[in-house]
N, CA and C of each residue as an Amber inpcrd file, in Angstrom:
protein
   432
 -15.7770000 -15.1140000  15.4610000 -15.0420000 -13.8770000  15.4720000
 -15.0640000 -13.2840000  14.0650000 -15.3930000 -12.0140000  13.9780000
 -15.4230000 -11.3220000  12.6890000 -14.0080000 -11.1690000  12.1380000
 -13.8650000 -11.3340000  10.8610000 -12.5770000 -11.1920000  10.1860000
 -12.5960000  -9.9400000   9.3300000 -11.4210000  -9.3600000   9.1430000
 -11.2960000  -8.2000000   8.2560000 -11.5100000  -8.6650000   6.8210000
 -12.2630000  -7.9000000   6.0850000 -12.4600000  -8.1540000   4.6600000
 -12.1390000  -6.8620000   3.9250000 -11.2140000  -6.9490000   3.0000000
 -10.7960000  -5.7980000   2.2120000 -11.5160000  -5.8730000   0.8640000
 -12.3380000  -4.8850000   0.5810000 -13.0320000  -4.8040000  -0.7050000
 -12.2690000  -3.8360000  -1.5990000 -11.3920000  -4.3920000  -2.4200000
 -10.5440000  -3.5880000  -3.2920000 -11.3080000  -3.0640000  -4.5000000
 -10.8510000  -1.9420000  -5.0430000 -11.4270000  -1.4580000  -6.3020000
 -11.1590000  -2.4670000  -7.4270000 -11.9020000  -2.3470000  -8.5080000
 -11.7200000  -3.2550000  -9.6360000 -10.4580000  -2.9450000 -10.4320000
 -10.0940000  -1.6660000 -10.4860000  -8.9630000  -1.2510000 -11.3180000
  -7.8260000  -0.7110000 -10.4700000  -6.6190000  -1.1870000 -10.7630000
  -5.4080000  -0.7250000 -10.0970000  -4.5780000   0.0340000 -11.1240000
  -4.1490000   1.2360000 -10.7710000  -3.4660000   2.1090000 -11.7180000
  -1.9530000   1.9500000 -11.7330000  -1.3970000   1.1840000 -10.7960000
   0.0560000   1.0830000 -10.6690000   0.4140000  -0.2920000 -10.1300000
   1.5460000  -0.8210000 -10.5570000   2.0450000  -2.0530000  -9.9580000
   3.5660000  -2.0540000  -9.9860000   4.1410000  -2.7920000  -9.0490000
   5.5890000  -2.9330000  -8.9750000   5.9090000  -4.3350000  -8.4770000
   7.1050000  -4.7720000  -8.7370000   7.5410000  -6.0850000  -8.2780000
   8.5790000  -5.9060000  -7.1750000   8.4320000  -6.7020000  -6.1210000
   9.3300000  -6.6190000  -4.9760000   9.8220000  -8.0280000  -4.6510000
  11.1410000  -8.2310000  -4.6300000  11.6650000  -9.5520000  -4.2550000
  11.5690000  -9.7680000  -2.7440000  11.3000000 -10.9960000  -2.3560000
  11.2340000 -11.3410000  -0.9330000  12.6580000 -11.6230000  -0.4460000
  13.0630000 -10.8710000   0.5750000  14.4100000 -10.9800000   1.1350000
  14.4140000 -11.9240000   2.3280000  15.5700000 -12.3810000   2.7030000
  15.6740000 -13.3140000   3.8240000  15.1810000 -12.6750000   5.1230000
  15.3770000 -11.3650000   5.2970000  14.9110000 -10.7330000   6.5380000
  13.4010000 -10.5100000   6.5500000  12.7040000 -10.8400000   5.4590000
  11.2400000 -10.7930000   5.4420000  10.6360000 -12.0780000   6.0270000
  11.4680000 -13.0950000   6.2060000  11.0010000 -14.4240000   6.6060000
  10.9850000 -14.5330000   8.1330000   9.9100000 -15.1040000   8.6650000
   9.7870000 -15.2710000  10.1230000  10.1260000 -16.7070000  10.5320000
   9.9470000 -17.0150000  11.7920000  10.2820000 -18.3470000  12.3130000
   9.4010000 -19.4450000  11.7310000   8.2810000 -19.0760000  11.0970000
   7.4200000 -20.0610000  10.4460000   7.9010000 -20.4150000   9.0460000
   8.9590000 -19.7230000   8.5860000   9.5220000 -20.0250000   7.2730000
   8.8800000 -19.2870000   6.1160000   7.9870000 -18.3480000   6.4060000
   7.3320000 -17.5610000   5.3560000   7.3860000 -16.0800000   5.7450000
   6.8860000 -15.2240000   4.8510000   6.8770000 -13.7840000   5.1340000
   6.0070000 -13.5270000   6.3580000   6.5570000 -12.7850000   7.3120000
   5.8260000 -12.4420000   8.5280000   4.8490000 -11.3090000   8.2940000
   3.8820000 -11.1820000   9.2070000   2.8680000 -10.1310000   9.0410000
   3.4890000  -8.7410000   9.0810000   4.5120000  -8.5380000   9.9030000
   5.1790000  -7.2400000   9.9440000   5.8820000  -6.9410000   8.6280000
   6.4660000  -7.9580000   8.0140000   7.1490000  -7.7730000   6.7340000
   6.1510000  -7.5040000   5.6160000   4.9690000  -8.0950000   5.7020000
   3.9620000  -7.8320000   4.6790000   3.5630000  -6.3590000   4.7000000
   3.4330000  -5.7930000   5.8990000   3.1280000  -4.3640000   5.9890000
   4.2840000  -3.5370000   5.4340000   5.5000000  -4.0090000   5.6180000
   6.6700000  -3.3420000   5.0540000   6.6570000  -3.3970000   3.5240000
   6.2030000  -4.5160000   2.9470000   6.0750000  -4.6240000   1.4950000
   5.0380000  -3.6320000   0.9670000   3.9460000  -3.4820000   1.6960000
   2.9170000  -2.4990000   1.3340000   3.5090000  -1.0900000   1.3790000
   4.3230000  -0.8250000   2.3920000   4.9710000   0.4820000   2.5200000
   5.8780000   0.7400000   1.3130000   6.6730000  -0.2480000   0.9270000
   7.5530000  -0.0980000  -0.2370000   6.7350000   0.1760000  -1.4980000
   5.6540000  -0.5450000  -1.6880000   4.8030000  -0.3300000  -2.8640000
   4.2090000   1.0820000  -2.8510000   3.8010000   1.5590000  -1.6720000
   3.2490000   2.9190000  -1.5640000   4.3160000   3.9480000  -1.9380000
   5.5460000   3.7330000  -1.4630000   6.6290000   4.6560000  -1.8010000
   6.8660000   4.6880000  -3.3110000   6.8850000   3.5190000  -3.9510000
   7.0840000   3.4730000  -5.3970000   5.9210000   4.1240000  -6.1420000
   4.7030000   3.9100000  -5.6510000   3.5190000   4.5400000  -6.2340000
   3.6240000   6.0660000  -6.1410000   3.9710000   6.5570000  -4.9700000
   4.1070000   8.0120000  -4.7870000   5.2060000   8.5780000  -5.6700000
   6.3550000   7.9040000  -5.7260000   7.4550000   8.3650000  -6.5870000
   7.0330000   8.4000000  -8.0460000   6.2350000   7.4250000  -8.4570000
   5.7030000   7.3930000  -9.8230000   4.9210000   8.6730000 -10.1380000
   4.2860000   9.2300000  -9.1140000   3.4940000  10.4520000  -9.2840000
   4.2680000  11.7130000  -8.8950000   5.5610000  11.5740000  -8.6060000
   6.3920000  12.7350000  -8.2850000   6.3390000  13.1570000  -6.8250000
   5.8820000  12.2650000  -5.9410000   5.7650000  12.5820000  -4.5230000
   6.6410000  11.6570000  -3.6760000   6.7630000  12.0040000  -2.4070000
   7.2990000  11.1080000  -1.3820000   6.3330000  11.2010000  -0.2080000
   6.4950000  10.3440000   0.7810000   5.6030000  10.4170000   1.9500000
   5.7930000  11.7070000   2.7410000   6.9280000  12.3500000   2.5760000
   7.1850000  13.5910000   3.2980000   6.8860000  14.8270000   2.4530000
   6.5010000  14.6110000   1.1860000   6.2230000  15.7430000   0.3090000
   5.1240000  15.3820000  -0.6890000   3.8950000  15.5880000  -0.2560000
   2.7170000  15.3560000  -1.0970000   1.9570000  16.6780000  -1.1500000
   2.2400000  17.4510000  -2.1660000   1.5660000  18.7430000  -2.3010000
   1.8560000  19.6890000  -1.1440000   3.0470000  19.6170000  -0.5790000
   3.4260000  20.5130000   0.5120000   3.2530000  19.9270000   1.9120000
   2.6950000  18.7260000   1.9970000   2.4850000  18.0770000   3.2940000
   3.0850000  16.6840000   3.2830000   3.1390000  16.0730000   4.4380000
   3.5440000  14.6860000   4.5510000   2.3160000  13.8090000   4.6510000
   2.5570000  12.5180000   4.6930000   1.4860000  11.5540000   4.9360000
   1.8150000  10.7900000   6.2060000   0.7870000  10.4900000   6.9670000
   0.9430000   9.6910000   8.1710000  -0.1320000   8.6090000   8.1400000
   0.2420000   7.3920000   8.5140000  -0.7150000   6.2860000   8.4610000
  -1.6650000   6.3590000   9.6570000  -2.9480000   6.3690000   9.3690000
  -3.9690000   6.4040000  10.4190000  -4.4830000   5.0050000  10.7460000
  -4.5290000   4.1360000   9.7420000  -4.9900000   2.7700000   9.9700000
  -4.4840000   1.8640000   8.8610000  -4.5210000   0.5690000   9.1260000
  -4.1030000  -0.4200000   8.1320000  -4.8890000  -1.7030000   8.3620000
  -5.2220000  -2.3600000   7.2800000  -5.8840000  -3.6520000   7.3510000
  -5.2720000  -4.5780000   6.3270000  -5.1000000  -5.8430000   6.7030000
  -4.5320000  -6.8360000   5.7960000  -5.3900000  -8.0970000   5.8500000
  -5.7240000  -8.6050000   4.6880000  -6.4310000  -9.8760000   4.5700000
  -5.4500000 -10.8740000   3.9460000  -4.9320000 -11.7730000   4.7590000
  -3.9490000 -12.7530000   4.3050000  -4.6430000 -13.8710000   3.5290000
  -4.0310000 -14.2690000   2.4140000  -4.6310000 -15.2920000   1.5470000
  -3.7090000 -16.4890000   1.3070000  -2.4040000 -16.2360000   1.2100000
  -1.4460000 -17.3070000   0.9160000  -0.0730000 -16.9030000   1.4370000
   0.8280000 -17.8680000   1.4750000   2.1710000 -17.5990000   1.9760000
   3.0940000 -17.0770000   0.8740000   4.0890000 -16.3300000   1.3030000
   5.1980000 -15.9060000   0.4500000   6.4730000 -16.4630000   1.0520000
   7.4110000 -16.8550000   0.1980000   8.6390000 -17.4700000   0.6680000
   9.8580000 -16.7420000   0.1190000  10.9850000 -16.9780000   0.7790000
  12.2470000 -16.3760000   0.3630000  12.5190000 -16.6460000  -1.1170000
  12.9340000 -15.5830000  -1.8200000  13.2830000 -15.6990000  -3.2320000
  12.1370000 -15.4770000  -4.1890000  10.9010000 -15.5080000  -3.7010000
   9.7660000 -15.2510000  -4.5840000   9.6880000 -13.7550000  -4.8890000
   9.0170000 -13.4510000  -5.9630000   8.7760000 -12.0640000  -6.3570000
   7.2890000 -11.8020000  -6.1710000   6.9650000 -10.7350000  -5.4350000
   5.5660000 -10.3770000  -5.2560000   5.2570000  -9.1760000  -6.1440000
   4.1480000  -9.2730000  -6.8650000   3.6620000  -8.1440000  -7.6580000
   2.6280000  -7.4190000  -6.8110000   2.8700000  -6.1440000  -6.5450000
   1.9510000  -5.3600000  -5.7190000   1.2760000  -4.3160000  -6.6020000
  -0.0420000  -4.4220000  -6.7100000  -0.8400000  -3.4450000  -7.4530000
  -1.4220000  -2.4560000  -6.4640000  -1.4770000  -1.1860000  -6.8640000
  -1.9040000  -0.1050000  -5.9710000  -3.0400000   0.6710000  -6.6280000
  -4.0560000   1.0090000  -5.8160000  -5.1910000   1.8040000  -6.2870000
  -5.5900000   2.8070000  -5.2180000  -6.0620000   3.9370000  -5.6660000
  -6.5880000   4.9540000  -4.7580000  -8.0730000   4.7080000  -4.5700000
  -8.5080000   4.7410000  -3.3280000  -9.9250000   4.6290000  -3.0050000
 -10.4830000   6.0050000  -2.7120000 -11.2520000   6.0970000  -1.6650000
 -11.8670000   7.3640000  -1.2900000 -10.8130000   8.3760000  -0.8500000
 -11.0020000   9.6090000  -1.2860000 -10.1920000  10.7160000  -0.7910000
 -11.1380000  11.6440000  -0.0590000 -10.9110000  11.7710000   1.2410000
 -11.7440000  12.6560000   2.0630000 -11.0630000  14.0240000   2.1500000
 -11.5800000  14.8780000   2.9780000 -10.9900000  16.2060000   3.1420000
  -9.5460000  16.1290000   3.6130000  -9.2390000  15.1600000   4.4930000
  -7.8940000  15.0830000   5.0730000  -7.1510000  13.7920000   4.7720000
  -7.8210000  12.8130000   4.1600000  -7.1790000  11.5160000   4.0100000
  -7.3800000  10.8490000   2.6730000  -6.5490000   9.8310000   2.4610000
  -6.5440000   9.0640000   1.2240000  -6.5310000   7.5770000   1.5760000
  -7.4960000   6.8230000   1.0790000  -7.4940000   5.3680000   1.2340000
  -6.7040000   4.7740000   0.0740000  -5.7230000   3.9410000   0.4010000
  -4.9030000   3.2940000  -0.6160000  -5.0670000   1.7820000  -0.4770000
  -5.3430000   1.1260000  -1.5990000  -5.5610000  -0.3220000  -1.6310000
  -4.3970000  -1.0100000  -2.3320000  -4.1360000  -2.2420000  -1.9080000
  -3.0150000  -3.0190000  -2.4230000  -3.4790000  -4.4520000  -2.6680000
  -3.0460000  -5.0050000  -3.8060000  -3.2690000  -6.4230000  -4.0850000
  -1.9010000  -7.0430000  -4.3220000  -1.5270000  -8.0050000  -3.4850000
  -0.2370000  -8.6650000  -3.5760000  -0.4330000 -10.0340000  -4.2010000
   0.3070000 -10.3020000  -5.2850000   0.1570000 -11.5490000  -6.0150000
   1.5300000 -12.1370000  -6.3520000   1.5430000 -13.4540000  -6.5090000
   2.7600000 -14.1230000  -6.9570000   2.3900000 -15.1090000  -8.0570000
   3.3890000 -15.4790000  -8.8440000   3.2030000 -16.4690000  -9.8990000
   3.6560000 -17.8280000  -9.3900000   2.8890000 -18.8430000  -9.7050000
   3.2690000 -20.2240000  -9.4360000   3.0160000 -20.9890000 -10.7190000
   4.0580000 -21.1340000 -11.5180000   3.8920000 -21.7040000 -12.8540000
   3.0840000 -20.7390000 -13.6990000   2.0010000 -21.2150000 -14.2550000
   1.1110000 -20.3750000 -15.0730000   0.0270000 -19.6980000 -14.2370000
  -0.0290000 -20.0120000 -12.9620000  -1.1150000 -19.5550000 -12.0940000
  -0.7150000 -18.3000000 -11.3080000  -1.6260000 -17.3250000 -11.2330000
  -1.4330000 -16.1440000 -10.3950000  -2.1720000 -16.3780000  -9.0850000
  -1.4520000 -16.2440000  -7.9800000  -2.0170000 -16.4890000  -6.6470000
  -2.0630000 -15.1750000  -5.8780000  -3.2460000 -14.8240000  -5.3890000
  -3.3670000 -13.6480000  -4.5330000  -2.8310000 -14.0120000  -3.1590000
  -1.8440000 -13.2660000  -2.7130000  -1.1880000 -13.5050000  -1.4320000
  -1.8790000 -12.7310000  -0.3160000  -2.2540000 -11.4840000  -0.6150000
  -2.9050000 -10.6480000   0.3960000  -3.5890000  -9.4680000  -0.2730000
  -4.5880000  -8.9400000   0.4150000  -5.2190000  -7.6720000   0.0690000
  -4.9990000  -6.7610000   1.2670000  -4.7680000  -5.4860000   1.0050000
  -4.5120000  -4.5620000   2.1110000  -5.0910000  -3.1930000   1.8000000
  -5.2970000  -2.4340000   2.8590000  -5.7560000  -1.0420000   2.7490000
  -5.0520000  -0.2430000   3.8300000  -4.5690000   0.9410000   3.4380000
  -4.0470000   1.8720000   4.4380000  -4.8020000   3.1880000   4.3270000
  -5.0890000   3.7690000   5.4590000  -5.6860000   5.0980000   5.5160000
  -4.5770000   6.0880000   5.8170000  -4.2830000   6.9400000   4.8480000
  -3.2000000   7.9080000   4.9870000  -3.7980000   9.3060000   5.1830000
  -3.2590000  10.0200000   6.1580000  -3.7350000  11.3600000   6.4800000
  -2.6770000  12.3820000   6.0740000  -3.1040000  13.4790000   5.4450000
  -2.1810000  14.5780000   5.1600000  -1.7900000  15.2330000   6.4820000
  -0.5040000  15.4660000   6.6400000  -0.0080000  15.9530000   7.9270000
   1.0530000  17.0230000   7.7170000   0.8760000  18.1110000   8.4320000
   1.8430000  19.2060000   8.4280000   2.8280000  18.9200000   9.5580000
   3.9500000  18.3050000   9.2290000   4.9250000  17.9010000  10.2510000
   5.5040000  19.0760000  11.0310000   5.9020000  20.1910000  10.3820000
   6.4460000  21.3050000  11.1730000   5.4570000  21.8530000  12.2070000
   4.1740000  21.9020000  11.8380000   3.1620000  22.4350000  12.7600000
   2.5110000  21.3560000  13.6220000   2.8280000  20.0800000  13.3280000
   2.2760000  18.9390000  14.0820000   0.7450000  18.9310000  14.0720000
   0.1830000  19.1230000  12.8520000  -1.2770000  19.0780000  12.7580000
  -1.7300000  18.5270000  11.4090000  -2.9410000  18.0150000  11.3990000
  -3.5620000  17.4550000  10.2000000  -3.8230000  18.5790000   9.2030000
  -3.6890000  18.2470000   7.9200000  -3.9100000  19.2170000   6.8480000
  -4.8920000  18.6400000   5.8270000  -5.4810000  19.5110000   5.0480000
  -6.4000000  19.0850000   3.9870000  -5.6100000  18.5360000   2.8000000
  -6.1800000  17.5360000   2.1290000  -5.5630000  17.0040000   0.9160000
  -5.6350000  18.0880000  -0.1600000  -4.4940000  18.5240000  -0.6870000
  -4.5220000  19.5420000  -1.7390000  -5.2810000  19.0540000  -2.9760000
  -6.0460000  19.9500000  -3.5880000  -6.8370000  19.5950000  -4.7730000
  -5.9590000  19.0470000  -5.8890000  -4.7600000  19.6030000  -6.0690000
  -3.8600000  19.1390000  -7.1290000  -3.4200000  17.6930000  -6.8790000
  -3.2500000  17.3150000  -5.6230000  -2.8730000  15.9370000  -5.2790000
  -4.0240000  14.9960000  -5.6090000  -5.2190000  15.3800000  -5.2110000
  -6.4020000  14.5650000  -5.4970000  -6.5390000  14.3410000  -6.9980000
  -6.3690000  15.3960000  -7.7670000  -6.5010000  15.3050000  -9.2180000
  -5.4120000  14.4070000  -9.8080000  -4.2030000  14.5710000  -9.3350000
  -3.0820000  13.7990000  -9.8890000  -3.2240000  12.3020000  -9.5550000
  -3.6430000  11.9880000  -8.3440000  -3.7330000  10.5840000  -7.9240000
  -4.9510000   9.8640000  -8.4970000  -6.0070000  10.5940000  -8.7710000
  -7.2270000   9.9620000  -9.2830000  -7.4330000  10.2010000 -10.7810000
  -6.7160000  11.1540000 -11.3300000  -6.8890000  11.4870000 -12.7380000
  -8.1690000  12.2320000 -13.0170000  -8.8010000  12.7730000 -11.9280000
 -10.0480000  13.5370000 -12.1430000  -9.9770000  14.8820000 -11.4890000
């Protein structure tokens, strides 16, 4: 069976630390897959806020998730702190690929917990239709 492989960019422009809460833990005693996607969501929100945006206000439009992929590498447990690095990938006419690298410290060692990618689409919520990524947003998020 083919497995998802996330090929992250080499450089991440933003990172934040997120503590693992008790409600992130599943019956297996570690962070559940649904909670990992929630951690990615929190990191995306912090990344957007860093750039002066929210998911509901990115250059006059909102963002809606079109797809998500996660490559699990190691477990996370209650009380640990995960460092989530965020990078922008391809920006198409209507969408933005966002990559995430989740890592934790174990003594002196950095352990990659997961790699993830979300495909975010610009969306005009009042009109209920897809919108083009504004040029100013592309420039601000990529620095070009």
